[in-house]
C-alpha positions in Angstrom: 24.0 49.5 28.1 21.8 46.1 29.2 18.7 48.4 28.5 19.7 49.4 25.2 20.5 46.1 24.3 16.9 44.7 25.4 15.3 47.6 23.4 17.6 46.4 20.6 16.2 42.8 21.1 12.8 44.0 21.7 12.6 45.9 18.1 13.9 42.8 16.4 11.6 40.0 18.1 8.9 41.8 16.5 10.3 42.5 12.6 9.0 38.9 11.9 4.8 38.1 12.0 6.4 34.6 11.5 5.6 32.4 15.2 9.0 30.2 14.2 10.8 33.3 13.4 9.4 35.6 16.1 10.5 32.2 19.0 14.2 31.8 17.4 15.0 35.2 18.1 13.3 35.6 21.6 15.6 32.5 22.2 18.6 34.3 21.1 18.2 37.3 22.5 17.4 35.7 26.0 20.8 33.9 25.8 22.3 37.0 24.8 20.9 39.4 27.7 22.0 37.1 30.2 25.2 35.5 29.3 23.2 31.9 29.6 25.3 29.0 28.1 22.1 27.5 26.8 18.5 28.7 26.3 15.2 26.5 24.8 11.6 27.3 24.8 9.3 24.5 25.1 5.7 25.0 24.3 2.8 24.1 26.5 0.7 22.6 24.2 2.0 20.4 21.5 -0.9 21.1 19.2 -0.9 24.7 18.4 -1.4 24.6 14.7 2.0 26.4 13.2 3.7 26.9 16.6 3.3 23.3 17.8 5.9 21.4 19.1 8.6 24.1 18.7 12.1 23.5 21.0 15.1 25.1 19.8 18.0 24.1 20.3 20.4 24.6 22.8 22.6 27.8 22.0 26.1 26.5 23.0 25.3 22.6 22.6 25.1 22.6 26.3 22.2 20.0 27.7 19.7 21.8 29.4 19.7 19.5 32.9 23.8 19.5 32.9 24.9 19.0 36.1 23.6 21.7 38.8 24.4 24.6 36.7 22.1 27.6 37.4 18.6 27.7 35.7 16.3 30.4 35.2 12.8 29.6 33.5 10.3 32.6 32.7 6.9 31.4 31.3 4.9 32.9 28.2 1.5 34.3 28.1 -0.3 35.0 24.9 -3.1 36.8 26.1 -4.7 34.6 29.2 -3.5 31.4 27.9 0.2 30.0 29.2 1.7 29.5 25.8 4.9 28.1 27.2 8.5 28.5 28.8 11.4 30.1 28.3 14.6 28.1 29.8 17.8 29.2 30.4 20.9 27.2 31.8 24.4 27.9 32.9 26.4 31.5 33.0 29.7 32.4 33.1 31.8 31.5 35.9 28.7 29.2 37.3 27.3 32.1 38.9 23.3 32.3 39.4 20.9 34.2 37.6 20.3 37.9 38.9 17.1 39.7 39.4 17.9 42.0 36.8 18.1 39.1 34.2 15.4 37.5 35.3 13.5 41.2 34.9 15.0 41.6 31.5 13.7 38.1 30.5 10.4 38.3 31.6 10.3 42.0 29.6 11.6 40.3 26.4 9.0 37.5 27.1 6.2 39.4 27.6 6.5 41.6 24.5 7.2 37.9 22.6 3.4 37.2 23.7 2.2 40.0 22.3 3.8 39.3 18.8 2.8 35.5 19.0 -0.5 36.9 19.6 -0.5 39.5 16.8 0.9 36.9 14.4 -1.9 34.4 15.0 -4.7 36.6 14.5 -2.5 37.7 11.1 -2.1 33.9 10.6 -5.8 33.7 11.4 -6.7 36.4 9.2 -4.6 34.9 6.6 -6.5 31.3 6.9 -10.1 33.3 6.6 -9.1 34.9 3.2 -7.5 32.0 1.6 -11.0 30.0 2.5 -13.0 32.3 1.4 -11.2 33.1 -1.8 -11.1 29.3 -2.1 -15.1 29.1 -1.6 -15.3 31.8 -4.1 -13.5 29.9 -7.0 -15.5 26.7 -6.0 -18.4 28.7 -6.6 -17.3 30.1 -9.8 -15.8 27.0 -11.0 -19.0 24.7 -10.2 -21.6 27.0 -12.0 -19.6 26.7 -15.1 -18.3 22.9 -15.1 -20.0 20.6 -17.4 -20.5 17.3 -15.7 -21.6 16.3 -11.9 -18.3 14.3 -11.4 -16.1 17.6 -12.4 -18.2 19.5 -10.0 -17.2 16.7 -7.2 -13.5 16.9 -8.4 -13.4 20.4 -8.1 -14.7 20.8 -4.4 -12.4 17.9 -3.4 -9.2 19.3 -5.0 -9.7 23.1 -3.8 -10.7 21.8 -0.3 -7.6 19.6 -0.3 -5.1 22.3 -1.0 -7.0 24.7 1.3 -6.7 22.2 4.6 -2.9 21.3 4.1 -4.6 18.0 3.8 -3.5 14.4 2.3 -6.4 13.5 0.5 -9.8 15.2 -0.2 -12.8 12.8 -0.7 -15.9 13.2 -1.7 -18.6 10.3 -0.3 -22.5 10.3 -1.2 -25.1 7.9 0.1 -26.2 4.5 -1.4 -28.9 2.7 -1.6 -28.1 0.2 1.2 -28.0 3.1 3.8 -24.4 3.6 3.8 -21.9 5.9 1.7 -19.6 5.6 -0.5 -16.5 7.1 -2.0 -17.2 8.6 -4.9 -14.1 11.0 -5.5 -10.9 11.4 -4.1 -8.1 13.9 -4.8 -4.3 13.1 -3.5 -1.3 13.7 -4.5 -0.4 10.2 -3.8 -1.5 7.0 -5.0 -5.6 7.0 -4.9 -5.6 3.2 -5.7 -8.3 1.7 -3.2 -9.5 4.7 -1.7 -12.6 5.5 -4.3 -15.0 2.6 -3.7 -14.5 2.6 0.2 -17.3 2.6 2.0 -19.1 2.9 5.4 -21.2 0.5 6.6 -25.1 1.3 7.3 -25.5 1.8 11.2 -22.0 3.5 12.1 -21.9 6.1 14.4 -20.1 8.1 12.4 -22.9 8.1 9.6 -25.7 8.5 11.7 -23.9 11.9 12.8 -23.0 12.9 9.4 -26.9 12.2 8.1 -27.7 14.2 11.1 -25.8 17.4 9.6 -23.2 17.0 12.3 -19.1 17.3 11.4 -17.0 14.6 12.7 -13.8 15.2 13.9 -11.1 12.7 14.1 -7.9 12.6 16.0 -6.3 9.6 14.5 -8.2 7.7 12.0 -6.0 4.5 11.9 -7.1 3.9 15.5 -10.5 5.3 16.0 -12.8 2.4 16.4 -16.0 4.9 14.6 -13.9 4.6 11.1 -14.5 1.3 9.5 -13.5 2.1 6.2 -10.5 -0.4 4.7 -8.3 2.8 3.9 -8.6 4.3 7.4 -5.4 2.8 8.5 -3.7 5.5 5.6 -4.5 8.6 7.7 -4.4 10.5 10.8 -6.3 13.8 11.6 -9.6 13.8 9.7 -12.5 16.1 9.3 -15.6 14.7 7.9 -18.0 17.7 7.2 -21.7 17.3 5.8 -22.4 18.5 2.3 -26.0 19.7 3.3 -28.3 22.3 1.4 -31.8 23.1 1.7 -32.1 20.1 4.3 -31.0 17.9 2.3 -27.8 15.9 2.5 -25.9 15.8 -0.9 -22.7 13.7 0.6 -19.8 14.2 2.8 -16.4 15.8 2.3 -13.5 14.4 4.1 -10.2 15.8 4.9 -8.0 13.1 6.4 -4.2 14.0 7.1 -1.2 11.8 7.5 -0.6 9.7 10.1 1.7 11.7 12.7 0.6 15.2 11.5 -0.7 17.8 13.4 -4.1 18.0 14.1 -6.7 20.6 12.9 -7.0 23.8 15.2 -10.4 25.0 16.2 -10.2 27.7 13.3 -9.3 25.5 10.8 -12.4 23.1 11.7 -14.7 26.3 11.7 -13.6 27.6 8.0 -13.6 23.9 6.7 -17.2 23.7 8.0 -18.4 27.2 6.5 -16.4 25.8 3.1 -18.4 22.7 3.3 -21.7 24.5 3.7 -21.2 26.9 1.0 -19.9 24.6 -1.5 -22.9 22.1 -0.9 -25.1 25.2 -2.0 -22.9 25.8 -5.2 -23.4 22.0 -6.0 -27.5 22.5 -5.8 -27.2 25.3 -7.8 -24.8 24.0 -10.5 -27.3 21.0 -10.7 -30.1 23.0 -10.9 -28.0 24.8 -13.7 -27.4 21.9 -16.0 -31.1 20.4 -15.6 -32.1 24.2 -16.7 -29.7 23.7 -19.8 -30.5 19.8 -20.3 -34.4 21.0 -20.5 -33.8 24.0 -22.9 -31.7 21.4 -25.2 -34.9 19.0 -25.1 -37.2 21.9 -25.8 -35.0 22.9 -28.6 -34.8 19.3 -30.0 -38.6 18.7 -29.9 -39.1 22.2 -31.9 -36.7 21.2 -34.4 -38.1 17.8 -34.5 -41.6 18.9 -34.9 -40.7 21.7 -37.9 -39.2 19.1 -39.7 -41.9 16.9 -39.5 -44.6 19.6 -40.2 -42.4 21.3 -42.9 -40.1 19.2 -44.6 -41.7 15.8 -44.5 -44.6 17.1 -45.7 -43.5 19.0 -48.3 -41.3 16.0 -49.7 -44.4 13.9 -49.6 -46.1 16.5 -51.7 -43.3 17.1 -54.2 -43.5 13.4 -54.1 -46.9 12.9 -55.3 -46.5 15.5 -57.9 -43.3 13.8 -59.5 -45.6 10.6 -59.2 -48.7 12.3 -61.1 -46.6 13.6 -63.8 -44.9 10.1 -64.6 -48.0 8.5 -65.2 -49.5 11.0 -67.5 -49.3 10.3 -71.1 -46.7 10.9 -73.1 -44.2 11.1 -70.1 -41.7 8.2 -71.3 -39.2 10.6 -72.4 -38.8 11.5 -68.8 -39.9 8.8 -66.8 -36.3 7.5 -66.0 -35.4 11.0 -64.7 -38.8 10.9 -62.9 -37.9 7.5 -61.3 -34.7 8.7 -59.8 -36.1 11.9 -58.6 -38.6 9.7 -56.5 -36.0 7.4 -55.2 -33.8 10.5 -53.9 -37.3 12.2 -52.3 -37.7 8.6 -50.6 -34.5 8.1 -49.3 -34.4 11.9 -48.1 -37.8 11.3 -46.1 -35.9 8.4 -44.5 -33.2 10.8 -43.6 -34.8 13.2 -42.1 -37.1 10.6 -39.8 -33.7 9.6 -38.3 -32.5 12.5 -37.9 -35.6 13.2 -35.7 -35.5 10.0 -33.8 -31.8 11.2 -33.1 -33.2 14.5 -32.0 -35.3 12.9 -29.7 -33.2 10.7 -28.1 -31.6 11.9 -24.3 -28.1 13.3 -24.7 -27.1 12.0 -21.6 -28.2 8.4 -21.7 -27.6 5.7 -23.8 -29.8 5.2 -26.9 -32.7 2.8 -26.5 -33.9 0.4 -29.3 -32.4 -0.9 -32.3 -32.5 2.3 -34.5 -30.8 4.4 -31.1 -28.2 1.7 -31.3 -27.1 1.9 -35.1 -27.2 5.1 -35.0 -24.7 5.4 -32.1 -22.5 2.5 -34.0 -22.7 4.9 -37.6 -21.8 8.2 -35.5 -18.6 6.2 -34.0 -17.7 4.8 -37.3 -17.7 8.9 -38.6 -14.2 8.8 -37.0 -13.0 6.5 -39.1 -14.5 7.1 -42.2 -13.8 10.7 -41.8 -17.7 11.2 -42.7 -21.2 9.7 -41.3 -22.5 7.0 -42.9 -26.2 7.6 -44.9 -28.5 5.6 -42.5 -32.3 4.1 -43.6 -34.7 2.4 -41.3 -37.8 0.4 -43.1 -40.5 -0.9 -41.0 -41.0 -0.6 -37.1 -37.2 -1.7 -36.3 -37.8 -1.5 -32.8 -40.7 -3.2 -32.2 -40.2 -6.3 -34.5 -36.5 -6.9 -34.0 -36.0 -9.0 -30.2 -32.5 -7.9 -28.3 -31.2 -11.2 -29.1 -31.2 -10.7 -32.9 -30.7 -7.0 -32.5 -27.6 -7.9 -30.6 -26.0 -9.9 -33.5 -27.0 -7.4 -36.7 -25.0 -4.7 -34.3 -21.8 -7.2 -34.4 -22.7 -7.7 -38.2 -22.8 -4.0 -38.6 -19.7 -3.2 -36.6 -17.5 -5.3 -38.5 -19.1 -4.0 -42.2 -18.0 -0.7 -41.2 -14.8 -1.2 -40.0 -14.2 -3.0 -43.1 -15.4 -0.1 -45.2 -12.8 2.3 -43.2 -9.8 -0.2 -44.6 -10.9 0.3 -48.1 -8.9 2.9 -50.3 -11.5 5.6 -51.9 -14.3 5.3 -50.1 -16.1 8.4 -49.9 -20.1 7.1 -49.3 -21.4 4.2 -47.1 -24.9 3.6 -46.8 -26.5 1.5 -44.2 -29.9 0.3 -44.4 -32.2 -1.7 -41.8 -35.1 -3.5 -43.1 -37.6 -5.2 -40.7 -39.9 -5.7 -43.5 -38.0 -8.7 -45.4 -39.0 -12.2 -46.1 -36.2 -14.5 -45.8 -35.3 -16.8 -48.7 -36.1 -20.1 -48.8 -33.0 -21.1 -48.0 -32.8 -19.7 -44.9 -36.1 -19.8 -43.8 -38.3 -22.4 -45.8 -41.5 -21.4 -44.3 -41.2 -17.9 -45.4 -40.7 -16.1 -42.0 -40.4 -12.4 -41.6 -37.1 -11.5 -41.1 -34.6 -8.3 -41.0 -31.8 -7.7 -43.1 -28.8 -5.2 -42.8 -27.2 -3.8 -45.7 -24.0 -2.0 -45.3 -22.8 -0.3 -49.0 -19.9 1.6 -49.9 -18.1 2.8 -52.8 -14.5 2.1 -51.9 -12.2 0.4 -54.8 -11.4 -3.6 -54.0 -9.5 -4.6 -56.7 -8.0 -2.9 -60.1 -10.6 -1.8 -62.3 -13.5 -2.1 -59.5 -16.0 0.7 -59.7 -19.4 -0.9 -58.5 -18.5 -0.8 -54.7 -18.9 -3.2 -51.6 -22.2 -4.6 -50.5 -22.4 -6.4 -47.6 -25.6 -8.4 -46.4 -27.0 -9.8 -43.2 -30.1 -11.4 -42.6 -31.5 -12.9 -39.9 -35.1 -14.5 -38.8 -37.0 -12.4 -36.3 
């Protein structure tokens, strides 16, 4: 009868690959087979990952150390490792545990050790699968992300989830020789994490710069940790992001204080993930570089085509019209020709402006007054619903100093805002002329100046069809 019950217990213990479920079944069946008043299991190592610190409640609420009740202690081995100990206390009638009781419990404990070992292998395999899938997903995401900041955030977020960490943090080298947190992914308040730095000369930094990972049991108390946010965290991994012999940065995965430490398997998988993520970051950066180069080359080609074909043809057409206007008997068409010439000159100016815009780097802020004016007019298009027409006369980038350019941009910004607020605006023209001479009232000596003119065709009052012109001038 007891052998039948033992067989049923062995089969039941092996039905669950979850370590905690296996252990609870083990304790319950051991108590049932022996008639023990209480049963408990204590692990030998409190840092065994998902199996850490497991201790079941006493079966009948009887304290394990109650009086002089009979005790039976049977070790549980997983391979060569002593995993823990099954403790049984008290029997009905106060009699001792028999040799048969001990034999039954040892058979059950041996089988439980095999099941736990299998569960460990299964858990490790699942962990490897998750990390491999995560690394593949990160690589795919990095090769499709648009910006470097998005790529770093992707690495930090995915690593945090895979490691079951409290935060995923990316640090990058600073000009002073230290490292600074540039990206942080955490479900809690990230305030104060980004910007925290490791000072130059730190032992942790030296180890990371040498390409070695750093594993910390408690970030809050470890003397090697020097950032001002270390008190928030407990166990942590700091993994160098290194590719082609170059240190890109560091991936840090801290857990909360009091959380279980990282296992050897988790450390290995996270280190492998960091190596693959570093390579993916390098490849993604190279891809973005190639795309930027392709954009620059395409812009150069378009700018050359505009200059060599469109502008030259416009000049040739303008010369033909000018010649026609000067012929005898052309008085009747002179007004038409004058308007056509004005339109051609305006078109040439707009094409030149487009060429300059194509030559500007899309990644960086515009340089020079011309580029800054174009940025302001482009921004105003969102308010106006259409892009303003912009014209430049003279070498505005060379002739206009920065202090004058700043005031001009302020005036331009205000004029565009006012134009956007007037009803019926369908056309806005912005002109910057760096060849003007200021009126005597502004500069008695006739000094050269710069003039900003902003015209819009909006309605300012009843019967008004002339639009509004705003003029701003300054000496150079």
